C-alpha positions as CSV (number, residue, x, y, z in Angstrom):
1,M,-10.8,23.2,-10.8
2,S,-8.5,19.6,-9.3
3,F,-7.9,16.9,-12.2
4,I,-10.3,14.4,-10.2
5,D,-12.7,16.4,-8.6
6,D,-15.9,15.5,-7.2
7,N,-17.9,14.5,-10.7
8,F,-15.1,12.5,-11.8
9,L,-15.9,10.5,-14.7
10,L,-19.8,11.5,-14.3
11,E,-20.8,12.9,-17.3
12,T,-24.8,13.6,-16.5
13,K,-26.5,14.9,-14.0
14,A,-28.5,11.6,-13.1
15,A,-24.9,10.0,-12.9
16,Q,-23.9,12.6,-10.2
17,R,-27.1,12.1,-8.6
18,L,-26.4,8.1,-8.3
19,Y,-23.2,8.5,-7.2
20,H,-23.4,11.5,-4.5
21,E,-27.1,10.3,-3.1
22,H,-26.0,6.4,-3.3
23,A,-22.9,5.1,-4.4
24,K,-20.5,7.6,-2.4
25,D,-20.9,6.5,1.2
26,M,-21.4,2.8,0.6
27,P,-19.4,0.4,3.1
28,I,-16.9,-1.7,1.4
29,I,-16.9,-5.5,1.6
30,D,-13.7,-6.5,-0.6
31,Y,-14.1,-10.0,-0.9
32,H,-11.1,-10.7,-2.4
33,C,-7.8,-9.4,-1.8
34,H,-4.3,-10.3,-1.1
35,L,-3.1,-8.1,1.5
36,P,-1.1,-9.7,4.3
37,P,-3.1,-10.4,7.3
38,E,0.8,-9.8,9.0
39,D,0.3,-6.0,8.3
40,I,-3.3,-6.1,9.8
41,A,-2.8,-7.8,12.6
42,K,0.8,-5.6,13.6
43,D,-1.2,-2.6,12.3
44,R,1.7,-1.7,10.7
45,K,2.4,2.1,9.9
46,F,4.7,2.3,6.7
47,E,7.9,4.0,6.2
48,N,7.1,6.0,3.9
49,L,5.5,6.2,0.2
50,T,7.6,3.5,-1.5
51,K,7.3,1.4,1.2
52,I,3.3,1.1,0.8
53,W,2.5,2.2,-2.7
54,L,5.4,0.0,-4.7
55,E,6.5,-2.9,-3.2
56,G,4.5,-5.8,-4.6
57,D,3.2,-3.7,-7.0
58,H,3.8,-5.6,-10.1
59,Y,1.4,-3.6,-12.3
60,K,3.1,-0.4,-11.1
61,W,6.4,-2.1,-12.1
62,R,5.4,-3.4,-15.1
63,A,4.6,0.2,-16.4
64,M,8.1,1.5,-15.3
65,R,10.2,-1.6,-17.0
66,T,8.0,-0.6,-20.0
67,N,9.4,3.2,-19.5
68,G,12.9,1.8,-19.4
69,V,13.1,2.2,-15.7
70,P,16.4,-0.7,-15.1
71,E,14.9,-3.5,-12.5
72,K,16.7,-2.6,-9.5
73,Y,14.2,0.7,-9.6
74,C,11.4,-1.8,-9.4
75,T,12.5,-5.1,-7.5
76,G,15.7,-4.6,-6.4
77,D,18.0,-2.6,-4.3
78,A,18.0,0.9,-5.3
79,D,17.3,3.0,-2.3
80,D,13.2,4.1,-1.5
81,Y,13.1,7.5,-2.8
82,A,15.3,6.4,-6.1
83,K,12.5,4.2,-6.7
84,F,9.8,6.9,-6.1
85,E,11.6,9.1,-8.6
86,K,11.6,6.7,-10.9
87,W,7.6,6.0,-10.4
88,A,7.0,9.8,-10.5
89,A,8.9,10.4,-13.7
90,T,6.9,7.2,-15.0
91,V,3.9,8.6,-14.5
92,P,3.3,11.2,-17.3
93,Y,3.8,8.4,-19.5
94,T,0.6,6.7,-18.2
95,M,-1.5,9.0,-19.2
96,R,-4.6,6.7,-20.8
97,N,-3.6,3.8,-18.5
98,P,-5.9,3.2,-15.8
99,L,-2.9,3.9,-13.6
100,Y,-3.1,7.4,-14.3
101,H,-6.4,7.7,-12.6
102,W,-5.6,5.2,-9.9
103,T,-2.5,6.9,-9.3
104,H,-4.0,10.3,-8.0
105,M,-7.3,8.3,-6.7
106,E,-4.9,6.8,-4.1
107,L,-3.1,10.1,-3.7
108,K,-6.2,12.3,-2.7
109,R,-7.7,9.4,-0.6
110,P,-6.5,8.9,2.0
111,F,-3.8,11.8,1.8
112,G,-5.8,14.4,0.8
113,I,-3.0,15.3,-2.1
114,Q,-4.3,16.7,-5.5
115,K,-1.3,17.5,-7.2
116,I,-0.4,15.9,-10.3
117,L,2.4,13.4,-9.5
118,K,5.7,14.1,-12.0
119,P,8.9,14.7,-11.6
120,E,8.5,18.5,-10.4
121,T,6.3,17.6,-8.0
122,S,7.8,14.0,-6.7
123,R,9.9,15.2,-3.8
124,E,6.8,17.0,-1.9
125,I,4.3,14.7,-2.6
126,Y,6.5,11.7,-1.3
127,D,7.5,14.3,1.9
128,A,3.8,14.8,2.8
129,A,2.4,11.5,2.2
130,T,5.4,9.7,4.4
131,Q,4.7,12.4,6.8
132,M,1.2,11.2,7.2
133,L,2.4,7.7,7.2
134,Q,3.9,8.2,10.9
135,T,0.3,8.9,12.0
136,D,-2.4,6.3,13.8
137,E,-4.7,7.6,11.6
138,F,-2.8,6.1,8.4
139,S,-1.8,2.9,10.2
140,V,-2.9,-0.3,8.0
141,R,-5.9,-0.3,10.3
142,G,-6.5,3.7,10.0
143,I,-6.2,3.4,6.7
144,L,-9.0,0.6,6.1
145,K,-11.1,2.8,8.7
146,Q,-10.9,6.1,6.7
147,M,-12.0,4.1,3.7
148,N,-15.2,2.7,5.5
149,V,-13.8,-0.9,5.0
150,K,-16.0,-3.5,6.9
151,V,-15.1,-6.9,5.8
152,I,-11.7,-7.9,4.4
153,C,-11.1,-11.8,2.6
154,T,-7.4,-12.5,2.5
155,T,-6.3,-15.7,0.0
156,D,-4.2,-18.1,2.4
157,D,-2.8,-21.2,1.2
158,P,-4.5,-24.2,3.3
159,V,-1.1,-25.0,5.2
160,D,-1.3,-21.7,6.6
161,S,-1.7,-21.2,10.8
162,L,-3.9,-18.0,10.8
163,E,-2.2,-17.3,13.1
164,H,-2.4,-13.2,12.3
165,H,-6.1,-13.9,11.9
166,K,-6.5,-15.6,15.4
167,K,-4.9,-12.1,16.7
168,I,-7.0,-9.9,14.4
169,M,-10.0,-11.6,15.8
170,A,-9.2,-12.1,19.7
171,E,-8.5,-7.8,19.0
172,D,-11.8,-7.1,17.2
173,F,-10.9,-3.8,16.3
174,G,-14.2,-3.0,13.9
175,I,-13.1,-4.7,10.6
176,Q,-14.0,-8.2,9.7
177,V,-10.7,-10.0,8.6
178,R,-11.3,-13.4,7.2
179,P,-9.5,-16.1,5.5
180,A,-9.9,-17.4,2.0
181,F,-9.1,-21.1,0.8
182,R,-6.7,-20.8,-1.9
183,C,-5.4,-24.7,-2.9
184,D,-3.4,-24.2,-6.5
185,K,-0.2,-26.1,-5.4
186,I,-2.2,-28.9,-4.8
187,L,-2.8,-29.4,-8.3
188,S,0.7,-29.4,-9.5
189,V,0.8,-33.1,-9.8
190,E,3.1,-33.0,-12.7
191,S,5.6,-31.1,-11.1
192,P,7.6,-32.8,-8.1
193,D,9.7,-30.1,-7.3
194,V,6.2,-28.6,-6.4
195,F,3.7,-30.8,-5.1
196,V,6.4,-33.3,-3.4
197,P,7.3,-30.6,-1.0
198,Y,4.2,-29.0,-1.0
199,V,1.9,-32.6,0.3
200,Q,4.6,-32.6,3.1
201,K,3.5,-29.2,4.6
202,L,0.2,-29.9,4.0
203,G,0.4,-33.2,6.2
204,E,2.1,-31.4,8.6
205,A,0.0,-28.6,9.0
206,S,-2.8,-30.9,9.4
207,G,-1.1,-33.7,11.5
208,I,-2.0,-36.1,9.3
209,S,1.1,-38.3,7.6
210,I,0.0,-38.2,3.4
211,G,1.1,-41.5,1.7
212,N,-2.1,-42.0,-0.3
213,Y,-4.7,-40.0,-2.0
214,Q,-7.5,-40.9,0.9
215,Q,-5.0,-39.6,3.5
216,L,-4.8,-36.6,0.7
217,L,-8.4,-35.9,1.2
218,D,-8.4,-36.4,4.7
219,A,-5.8,-33.7,5.5
220,L,-7.2,-31.4,3.1
221,K,-10.7,-32.0,4.7
222,N,-9.1,-30.9,8.2
223,R,-7.5,-27.8,6.9
224,H,-11.1,-26.6,5.6
225,D,-13.0,-27.6,8.6
226,Y,-10.2,-25.3,10.5
227,F,-10.6,-22.6,8.0
228,H,-14.4,-22.7,8.6
229,E,-13.6,-22.1,12.2
230,M,-11.5,-19.1,11.4
231,G,-14.5,-17.5,9.8
232,C,-13.8,-18.5,6.6
233,R,-16.5,-18.5,4.0
234,L,-15.1,-18.4,0.3
235,S,-12.3,-20.7,-1.4
236,D,-10.4,-19.5,-4.5
237,H,-9.1,-20.9,-7.3
238,G,-6.7,-19.6,-10.0
239,L,-6.5,-21.5,-13.5
240,E,-5.9,-21.0,-16.6
241,T,-9.0,-22.9,-17.7
242,M,-11.4,-25.4,-16.0
243,Y,-10.2,-29.2,-15.5
244,A,-14.0,-31.2,-16.0
245,E,-12.2,-34.6,-17.4
246,A,-13.8,-38.6,-16.9
247,Y,-11.9,-39.9,-14.6
248,T,-12.2,-43.3,-11.8
249,E,-11.1,-43.2,-8.3
250,E,-8.4,-45.9,-9.0
251,E,-6.7,-43.6,-12.1
252,I,-6.8,-40.9,-9.4
253,K,-5.3,-42.8,-6.5
254,K,-2.4,-44.0,-9.1
255,I,-1.8,-40.5,-10.2
256,F,-1.4,-39.8,-6.9
257,E,1.0,-42.0,-6.3
258,K,3.2,-41.3,-9.4
259,G,3.4,-38.0,-8.3
260,L,4.4,-38.5,-4.7
261,N,7.0,-41.1,-5.8
262,K,8.4,-38.0,-8.1
263,Q,7.5,-40.0,-11.1
264,A,6.7,-38.6,-14.9
265,V,2.6,-37.6,-14.8
266,S,1.1,-37.4,-18.5
267,R,-1.1,-34.7,-19.6
268,E,-3.9,-36.4,-19.7
269,E,-3.5,-37.6,-16.1
270,M,-2.4,-34.2,-15.1
271,M,-5.7,-33.1,-16.2
272,K,-7.4,-35.9,-14.8
273,F,-6.2,-35.6,-11.5
274,R,-6.7,-31.3,-11.7
275,S,-10.5,-32.4,-12.2
276,A,-11.0,-34.8,-9.0
277,M,-9.1,-32.1,-7.1
278,L,-11.8,-29.3,-7.6
279,E,-14.3,-31.5,-7.5
280,Q,-13.5,-32.7,-4.5
281,M,-12.9,-29.2,-3.1
282,A,-15.9,-27.8,-4.4
283,L,-18.1,-31.0,-2.4
284,M,-16.6,-29.6,0.7
285,D,-17.4,-26.0,-0.1
286,N,-21.0,-27.1,-0.9
287,E,-21.0,-29.3,2.4
288,K,-20.3,-26.1,4.6
289,G,-22.2,-23.6,2.4
290,W,-19.0,-21.5,1.3
291,T,-19.0,-19.6,-2.3
292,Q,-16.1,-20.6,-4.5
293,Q,-14.7,-18.6,-6.9
294,F,-12.9,-19.5,-10.0
295,H,-10.0,-16.9,-11.9
296,L,-9.4,-18.3,-15.0
297,G,-8.2,-17.0,-18.8
298,A,-4.2,-15.8,-16.9
299,L,-0.9,-17.5,-18.8
300,R,1.2,-16.7,-16.0
301,N,5.4,-16.5,-16.3
302,N,5.6,-15.7,-19.6
303,N,9.6,-14.6,-19.2
304,S,11.2,-17.8,-18.2
305,R,14.7,-15.6,-17.6
306,M,12.2,-13.4,-15.3
307,M,10.6,-16.2,-13.3
308,R,14.1,-17.7,-12.5
309,E,15.2,-14.3,-11.3
310,L,12.5,-12.7,-9.4
311,G,9.8,-15.6,-9.2
312,A,5.9,-15.5,-10.0
313,D,3.5,-12.8,-9.6
314,T,6.4,-10.0,-10.5
315,G,4.4,-8.4,-13.8
316,F,5.5,-11.3,-16.4
317,D,2.0,-12.8,-17.2
318,S,-0.6,-12.0,-20.0
319,I,-4.4,-12.6,-20.9
320,G,-4.8,-16.7,-22.1
321,D,-6.8,-17.9,-25.0
322,F,-7.9,-21.2,-24.0
323,D,-11.0,-23.8,-24.6
324,V,-13.2,-22.8,-21.8
325,A,-17.1,-23.1,-22.4
326,R,-17.1,-26.8,-22.7
327,P,-15.0,-27.8,-19.8
328,L,-16.6,-25.0,-17.3
329,A,-20.4,-26.2,-18.1
330,K,-19.5,-29.8,-17.8
331,F,-17.8,-29.1,-14.1
332,L,-20.7,-26.9,-12.8
333,D,-23.2,-29.1,-14.5
334,K,-22.2,-32.7,-13.0
335,L,-22.3,-30.6,-9.4
336,D,-25.3,-29.6,-9.8
337,N,-26.9,-32.7,-11.5
338,S,-26.3,-33.9,-7.6
339,N,-27.4,-30.7,-6.1
340,Q,-24.3,-30.1,-5.0
341,L,-23.3,-26.7,-6.7
342,T,-22.6,-24.2,-3.9
343,K,-22.3,-20.5,-4.7
344,T,-19.7,-19.8,-7.5
345,I,-18.3,-16.6,-8.8
346,L,-16.6,-17.0,-12.1
347,Y,-13.9,-14.3,-12.9
348,N,-13.0,-14.0,-16.3
349,L,-9.6,-12.4,-18.0
350,N,-10.3,-12.4,-21.7
351,P,-12.4,-9.8,-23.1
352,S,-13.3,-12.0,-25.7
353,Q,-15.1,-14.2,-23.9
354,N,-17.6,-12.0,-21.9
355,E,-20.2,-13.2,-23.7
356,L,-19.6,-16.5,-22.9
357,Y,-19.6,-16.3,-19.1
358,A,-22.3,-14.0,-18.9
359,T,-24.6,-16.8,-20.0
360,M,-23.1,-19.6,-18.6
361,I,-24.1,-18.4,-15.2
362,G,-27.6,-18.2,-16.3
363,N,-27.4,-22.1,-16.7
364,F,-27.3,-23.1,-13.2
365,N,-28.9,-20.4,-11.4
366,D,-32.0,-22.4,-9.9
367,G,-34.1,-19.9,-7.6
368,S,-32.4,-21.0,-4.6
369,T,-30.4,-17.7,-3.9
370,P,-30.4,-14.4,-5.6
371,G,-27.7,-14.5,-8.0
372,K,-26.2,-17.7,-7.0
373,I,-24.1,-18.2,-10.0
374,Q,-22.5,-14.9,-10.5
375,Y,-20.0,-13.3,-13.3
376,G,-17.6,-11.5,-11.2
377,S,-16.0,-8.2,-11.5
378,A,-13.7,-7.0,-14.5
379,W,-10.2,-8.8,-13.1
380,W,-6.7,-7.9,-13.1
381,F,-6.1,-6.2,-16.9
382,L,-9.5,-5.7,-17.4
383,D,-10.0,-4.2,-14.0
384,Q,-10.0,-0.7,-15.7
385,K,-12.8,1.6,-17.5
386,D,-13.3,0.2,-20.7
387,G,-12.9,-3.4,-19.2
388,M,-15.8,-2.9,-16.3
389,E,-17.8,-1.4,-18.9
390,K,-18.0,-4.2,-21.1
391,Q,-18.6,-6.7,-17.8
392,M,-21.4,-4.9,-16.7
393,N,-23.1,-4.3,-20.0
394,A,-22.6,-8.6,-20.8
395,L,-24.1,-8.8,-17.6
396,S,-26.8,-6.5,-18.4
397,N,-27.7,-8.1,-21.1
398,M,-26.9,-11.5,-20.4
399,G,-28.4,-11.5,-17.1
400,L,-29.2,-9.2,-13.9
401,L,-26.8,-6.7,-13.1
402,S,-29.4,-5.7,-10.3
403,R,-28.2,-8.7,-8.2
404,F,-24.1,-8.4,-9.0
405,V,-22.0,-8.8,-5.9
406,G,-19.5,-5.8,-7.0
407,M,-16.1,-4.6,-7.0
408,L,-13.5,-6.1,-4.7
409,T,-9.8,-5.1,-5.1
410,D,-7.8,-8.1,-5.9
411,S,-4.9,-5.8,-4.4
412,R,-1.9,-6.3,-2.4
413,S,-2.0,-2.9,-1.2
414,F,-3.9,-0.6,1.3
415,L,-3.5,2.5,-1.3
416,S,-6.1,0.7,-3.6
417,Y,-9.3,1.1,-1.9
418,P,-9.9,4.1,-4.4
419,R,-10.5,1.3,-7.0
420,H,-14.1,0.6,-5.4
421,E,-14.5,4.5,-5.7
422,Y,-13.6,4.0,-9.3
423,F,-16.2,1.5,-10.0
424,R,-19.0,3.2,-8.1
425,R,-18.4,6.0,-10.6
426,I,-18.2,4.0,-13.4
427,L,-21.3,1.8,-12.6
428,C,-23.2,5.6,-12.0
429,N,-22.2,6.6,-15.0
430,L,-23.8,3.7,-16.9
431,I,-26.7,3.9,-15.3
432,G,-26.8,8.0,-15.2
433,N,-26.4,7.9,-18.9
434,D,-29.1,5.4,-19.7
435,V,-31.6,7.8,-17.8
436,E,-30.4,10.5,-19.2
437,S,-30.9,9.4,-22.9
438,G,-33.8,7.8,-22.4
439,Q,-33.4,4.1,-22.0
440,L,-34.1,3.9,-18.2
441,P,-37.1,6.0,-16.6
442,A,-36.3,9.1,-14.9
443,S,-39.3,8.3,-12.8
444,E,-37.6,5.4,-11.2
445,M,-34.3,7.2,-9.5
446,E,-35.8,5.8,-6.4
447,W,-35.0,2.3,-7.9
448,L,-32.1,2.8,-9.4
449,G,-30.5,4.7,-6.4
450,Q,-31.7,1.5,-4.2
451,M,-29.9,-0.8,-6.9
452,V,-26.7,1.3,-7.1
453,E,-26.7,0.9,-3.1
454,N,-27.6,-2.6,-4.0
455,I,-24.4,-3.2,-6.4
456,C,-22.2,-1.4,-4.0
457,Y,-22.5,-3.4,-1.1
458,N,-25.8,-4.8,0.3
459,N,-25.9,-7.7,-2.5
460,A,-22.3,-8.7,-1.3
461,K,-24.0,-8.4,2.3
462,S,-26.5,-10.8,1.7
463,Y,-24.2,-13.5,-0.6
464,F,-21.7,-13.8,1.7
465,N,-23.9,-13.4,4.8
466,F,-21.3,-11.1,6.3
């Protein structure tokens, strides 16, 4: 019997029935990911398994470094097969890390490879997968179709031209590829080396010369409008914590001018500026009926030496512990108080705060949309079996799991779609075990099956109106 068999993670007959009859064949809406739209537009064929599997994957780099692999085999200039050999040698050491499951699930789908990856099998697996990657079925679009993906929302900066999205839209290859509005850099008013060049780029992209705060808002609105025309229906923010400081418009005008002129901005001024910008973007989202997403709780770029050498998003981030509840409630309440709170998804990275987030969403669900305020799927360090179960248990206990919009990849790899299968198996096992233990009625399997289908696909389709 192979390691990842048909009933992998499905511990009971009820779980197996729910997965095979209701979850397995549901389409995928990947409403948040970091896939490069250029690769989709060009329908890229990857040269080999290393190119598609190890480039940009800081999860794997992190494991390899921990296993004593030098940096040249992670992000450096070692040849592709040498990098793959180091990964294959690391895989046996990842047992009980989710990478061990993901690795073998991604070999099984889409490649159909069911051998265990280790040094003894590395060459055989590398050659077999690389050969398949040269065929049309294993181009980027071919893989997406194999995995039954219907919608992809990429993550895009407001200054992006979206030229690749235009090409994809014109060709209409059967899968929607939509941009998502990610405007984190505009918050960096305290960092002139980031803020000033970014404001200039925003001005160039919008065709508006930005010399004051109102012109900044006009430029952001211009790009927000453009993204909407290009099919964008979601924004996203990656924050340590929510910002909800009291401020006046006059204060924000002066803080912006200080930032633009490379003058020192205090922490208090930074907090006020970030609060103002998040509120303004939330108002834009509400006006257009977008969904706003907040990824909260990451302590990023902790290793300053590696930040200097490799840049951001290379595997040196961790879970943060911040004051979350009060500013988050204050931010949402201010928008709700004026009936300008749009659909919102909150993602939590600190598992000690699961119940905090699960109860926070209930404060602002108003009956206008099922699950209007969502507790988002287990994210980053938590998108593994234990983390997913804890997120779904917290949501079940404090809210309505049945209205959950389900899983996303949050990935830079086109081979990450088995994470949806991973999630679905864990979901079905959670519910199926409750049926077998008598905590849910076996007589309601038809409804439970519908609930599974909704969480896997239907809820997201309805929520985002895709």
